[in-house]
C-alpha positions in Angstrom: 0.2 -1.9 -30.4 -0.2 -5.7 -30.2 -3.5 -7.5 -29.4 -2.1 -8.7 -26.1 -1.1 -5.1 -25.1 -4.5 -3.8 -26.2 -6.2 -6.4 -24.0 -4.0 -5.7 -21.0 -4.3 -1.9 -21.2 -7.2 -0.2 -19.4 -10.2 0.3 -21.7 -9.9 4.1 -21.4 -11.9 4.6 -24.6 -14.8 2.5 -23.5 -15.1 3.7 -20.0 -17.6 6.5 -19.6 -16.0 9.6 -18.3 -17.2 10.7 -14.9 -18.5 14.2 -14.7 -16.3 16.5 -12.7 -19.2 17.1 -10.3 -19.5 13.4 -9.6 -15.8 13.2 -8.9 -15.9 16.1 -6.5 -18.9 14.6 -4.7 -17.0 11.3 -4.2 -14.0 13.2 -3.0 -16.0 15.2 -0.4 -17.8 12.0 0.7 -14.4 10.2 1.1 -13.0 13.1 3.2 -16.0 13.0 5.5 -15.7 9.3 5.9 -12.0 9.6 6.7 -12.7 12.3 9.2 -15.3 10.2 10.9 -12.9 7.2 11.0 -10.1 9.2 12.4 -12.4 10.4 15.2 -13.5 6.8 15.9 -9.9 5.7 15.9 -9.1 8.2 18.7 -12.2 7.4 20.7 -12.5 3.6 20.2 -10.4 1.0 22.0 -10.2 -1.4 24.9 -10.9 1.5 27.3 -14.1 3.5 26.9 -13.4 7.2 26.3 -15.8 10.1 26.5 -15.8 13.2 24.4 -14.4 15.3 27.3 -11.4 12.9 27.6 -11.0 13.0 23.8 -10.6 16.8 23.7 -8.4 16.8 26.8 -6.2 14.1 25.3 -5.9 15.9 22.0 -4.9 19.0 24.0 -2.0 17.1 25.5 -3.5 16.3 28.9 -3.0 12.8 30.2 -4.0 13.1 33.8 -6.4 10.2 33.6 -6.1 6.8 32.0 -8.7 7.7 29.4 -6.8 10.8 28.4 -3.5 8.9 28.3 -5.2 6.4 26.0 -6.3 9.1 23.7 -2.8 10.6 23.6 -1.4 7.2 22.5 -4.1 6.7 19.9 -3.5 10.0 18.1 0.0 9.1 16.6 -1.4 5.6 15.8 -4.3 7.2 13.8 -1.9 9.6 12.0 0.4 6.6 11.1 -2.6 4.6 9.8 -3.7 7.4 7.6 -0.2 7.9 6.2 0.6 4.2 5.6 -2.9 3.6 4.0 -2.4 6.6 1.7 1.1 5.4 0.7 0.0 1.8 0.0 -3.1 2.9 -1.9 -1.1 5.3 -4.1 1.7 2.7 -4.5 -0.8 0.1 -5.8 -2.4 2.5 -8.2 0.9 3.5 -9.7 2.1 -0.1 -9.9 -1.0 -1.1 -11.7 -0.6 1.8 -14.1 3.1 1.1 -14.8 2.6 -2.6 -15.5 -0.9 -2.3 -16.9 -1.7 -5.2 -14.6 -4.9 -5.2 -12.6 -3.3 -7.8 -10.2 -0.4 -5.6 -9.3 0.1 -4.9 -5.6 3.1 -4.6 -3.4 2.0 -7.7 -1.5 0.9 -9.9 -4.4 4.1 -9.1 -6.4 6.4 -10.0 -3.5 7.7 -6.5 -3.1 6.6 -6.2 0.6 8.3 -9.5 1.4 11.5 -8.3 -0.4 11.6 -5.3 1.8 11.0 -7.5 4.8 13.8 -9.9 4.0 16.2 -7.0 3.5 15.3 -5.5 6.9 15.6 -8.8 8.7 19.0 -9.6 7.2 20.3 -6.1 8.0 19.1 -6.3 11.6 20.2 -9.9 12.2 23.6 -9.8 10.6 24.6 -6.1 10.5 23.1 -4.9 13.8 20.9 -2.2 12.1 19.0 -0.3 14.7 18.1 3.1 13.3 14.7 3.7 11.8 16.1 5.7 8.9 18.5 2.9 8.1 15.7 0.4 8.0 13.8 2.6 5.5 16.8 2.7 3.1 17.3 -1.0 3.4 13.6 -1.8 2.9 13.5 0.4 -0.2 16.5 -1.4 -1.6 15.0 -4.8 -0.9 11.6 -3.7 -2.4 13.4 -2.5 -5.6 15.4 -5.7 -6.1 12.3 -7.9 -5.5 10.3 -5.8 -8.0 12.9 -6.1 -10.7 13.2 -9.9 -10.1 9.5 -10.5 -10.3 9.1 -8.4 -13.4 12.0 -10.2 -15.0 10.6 -13.6 -14.2 7.1 -12.7 -15.3 8.4 -11.3 -18.6 9.9 -14.7 -19.7 8.2 -16.7 -22.3 5.5 -16.0 -24.9 3.3 -12.9 -24.3 5.7 -11.1 -22.0 4.6 -9.9 -18.6 1.0 -10.8 -18.6 -1.1 -10.2 -15.5 -1.4 -13.8 -14.5 2.3 -14.6 -15.1 3.3 -11.6 -12.9 0.9 -12.7 -10.2 2.2 -16.2 -10.2 5.8 -15.0 -10.2 5.0 -12.7 -7.4 3.3 -15.3 -5.3 6.2 -17.8 -5.8 8.8 -15.1 -5.0 6.8 -14.0 -1.9 6.6 -17.6 -0.6 10.3 -18.1 -1.2 11.3 -14.8 0.5 8.9 -15.6 3.5 10.8 -18.9 4.0 14.1 -17.1 4.0 12.8 -14.6 6.5 11.8 -17.4 8.8 15.2 -19.1 8.3 17.0 -15.9 9.3 14.7 -15.1 12.3 14.3 -18.6 13.9 17.9 -19.0 15.2 17.9 -15.5 16.7 15.8 -15.5 19.8 16.9 -12.0 20.6 15.0 -10.6 17.6 12.4 -13.3 16.9 9.6 -11.9 19.1 9.7 -8.4 17.7 9.9 -9.5 14.1 7.0 -11.9 14.4 4.8 -8.9 15.4 6.3 -6.7 12.7 5.8 -9.3 10.0 2.0 -9.3 10.6 1.8 -5.7 9.8 0.3 -3.1 12.1 0.3 0.5 13.4 0.2 -0.2 17.1 2.9 1.5 19.2 3.2 4.4 16.8 4.9 7.6 18.0 5.3 11.0 16.4 9.1 10.5 16.4 8.9 7.3 14.3 6.3 8.9 12.0 8.6 12.0 11.5 11.5 9.8 10.4 9.4 8.1 7.7 7.6 11.3 6.6 10.3 12.6 4.2 10.5 9.3 2.3 6.7 9.1 2.0 6.7 12.7 0.7 9.3 12.0 -2.0 7.5 8.8 -3.1 4.2 10.7 -3.2 5.7 13.5 -5.3 7.3 11.1 -7.8 4.0 9.2 -8.1 1.7 12.2 -8.5 3.8 13.9 -11.1 3.7 10.7 -13.1 -0.1 10.8 -13.5 -0.1 12.3 -17.0 2.5 9.8 -18.2 0.5 6.9 -16.8 -2.5 8.0 -18.8 -0.3 7.8 -21.9 1.2 4.4 -21.0 -2.3 3.0 -20.6 -2.6 3.4 -24.4 0.4 1.2 -25.0 4.1 2.0 -25.3 4.1 2.6 -29.0 1.2 5.1 -28.9 2.7 6.8 -25.8 6.0 7.2 -27.6 4.1 8.6 -30.6 2.5 11.2 -28.3 5.9 12.4 -27.3 6.2 10.4 -24.0 9.7 9.1 -23.0 8.4 5.7 -22.1 11.4 4.3 -20.3 11.9 7.5 -18.2 8.2 7.8 -17.4 7.9 4.2 -16.3 11.1 4.3 -14.3 10.1 7.5 -12.4 6.6 6.1 -11.6 8.0 2.7 -10.5 10.6 4.5 -8.3 7.9 6.5 -6.6 5.9 3.3 -6.0 8.9 1.4 -4.6 9.9 4.3 -2.3 6.3 4.4 -0.9 6.1 0.6 -0.5 9.6 0.3 1.1 9.1 3.2 3.6 5.6 1.9 4.6 6.9 -1.6 5.1 9.9 -0.5 7.2 7.7 1.4 9.6 4.5 -0.7 9.7 5.5 -4.2 8.4 4.3 -5.9 5.2 0.6 -5.0 5.1 -1.0 -6.6 2.0 -3.9 -6.1 -0.3 -4.5 -2.4 0.3 -2.7 -1.5 -3.0 -4.8 -4.2 -4.8 -8.3 -3.3 -3.5 -8.1 0.5 -3.5 -7.3 1.3 -7.2 -10.1 -1.0 -8.4 -12.6 0.7 -6.1 -11.3 4.1 -7.2 -11.8 3.3 -10.9 -15.4 2.2 -10.2 -16.1 5.5 -8.5 -14.2 8.2 -10.5 -12.9 6.5 -13.7 -9.5 5.7 -15.1 -7.9 9.2 -15.4 -4.8 9.0 -13.3 -4.8 12.7 -12.5 -7.9 11.9 -10.4 -7.2 8.3 -9.6 -3.9 8.8 -7.8 -5.0 11.4 -5.3 -8.3 9.5 -4.7 -6.3 6.3 -4.1 -4.4 8.0 -1.4 -7.7 9.0 0.4 -9.3 5.7 -0.1 -6.2 3.9 1.1 -6.2 6.0 4.2 -9.9 5.2 4.7 -9.4 1.4 4.3 -6.4 1.1 6.7 -7.9 3.4 9.3 -11.2 1.4 9.2 -9.2 -1.9 9.4 -7.4 -0.6 12.5 -10.6 0.5 14.2 -12.3 -2.8 13.3 -9.4 -4.8 14.7 -9.8 -3.0 18.0 -13.6 -3.7 18.4 -13.9 -7.2 17.1 -12.5 -9.0 20.1 -11.9 -6.6 23.0 -9.7 -6.2 25.0 -7.5 -7.9 22.5 -6.6 -6.3 19.2 -6.3 -7.8 15.7 -3.5 -6.2 13.7 -4.4 -4.4 10.5 -2.4 -6.8 8.4 -4.8 -9.6 9.4 -7.9 -7.5 8.7 -6.7 -6.3 5.3 -5.9 -9.9 4.3 -9.4 -11.0 5.2 -10.8 -8.2 3.0 -8.3 -8.5 0.2 -8.0 -12.3 -0.4 -11.6 -12.8 -1.6 -11.2 -9.6 -3.8 -8.0 -11.0 -5.3 -9.7 -14.3 -6.2 -12.6 -12.4 -7.8 -10.2 -10.4 -9.9 -8.3 -13.5 -11.1 -11.5 -15.2 -12.1 -12.6 -12.1 -13.9 -9.4 -11.9 -15.8 -9.6 -15.6 -16.8 -13.1 -15.1 -18.1 -12.0 -12.1 -20.2 -9.1 -14.1 -21.7 -11.4 -16.9 -22.9 
């Protein structure tokens, strides 16, 4: 294992293992926080809702405006939990596959690749079905991921964290320009796509959620079964191969799971950034670097972050709402700068 690889791999040997009791306590605390946020998401909004209306709305009654508001917020809350879990898990897997602490579907341009693919399919092929959007988004996400990794691998040192981040940022900017160029001449689709590009979970329905659920389930399964392989890859490719790991297959399956999650989430909710960047780092601080714990915990913490962002966006400037994509960007951008500065200091 080269010196560069050793520096880029997680310092698994130097990180103190968290006791199992501590991990379970963090897991329980996160579940309680998520339950509280889901309750707040159903109850909080531009219209005040009492507990009686909450229970009536959950039971399917919508005889009053308050109960109707609750009935609309329930699928929105479910979608926020699912998308947050998908993005948190996708980011954790992506960072494990690339051994890059800056890896994130938004930072690496993968979200924007999915967006461009969907925009082109809708504008020029007349794509209308939600399932078709998901397949197209996953294809665009995969192509963008391959392109960014290929560009970031050029030159001395291979795919270093900073080179991948720069390649991703440049690719994301270029793809965003192409999205604008496709959408601007099409007034018939411009309005809807502007809202979708911001990223949000408003207007969610159980029908839309049901269409994306099988893709999220497949991506989740592929990612979770890769946990042991990601622990091996964290030690470096040579050592992982010496331990009997099929490096290329393991990396390919894990990357496929991450791309499926990212593409499906982007197709249904738009390109929401920084969740996959912030969540894995927070998880490592709380429970350590073992991916068998890290990946499930990233799902929970991702759900917490996106649900909290949705609730915050509804209470900051009522009766207007701020989409979750804006809130997560406000949270994640300073965090990204801090990580970059930290990596530069370590490299000195």
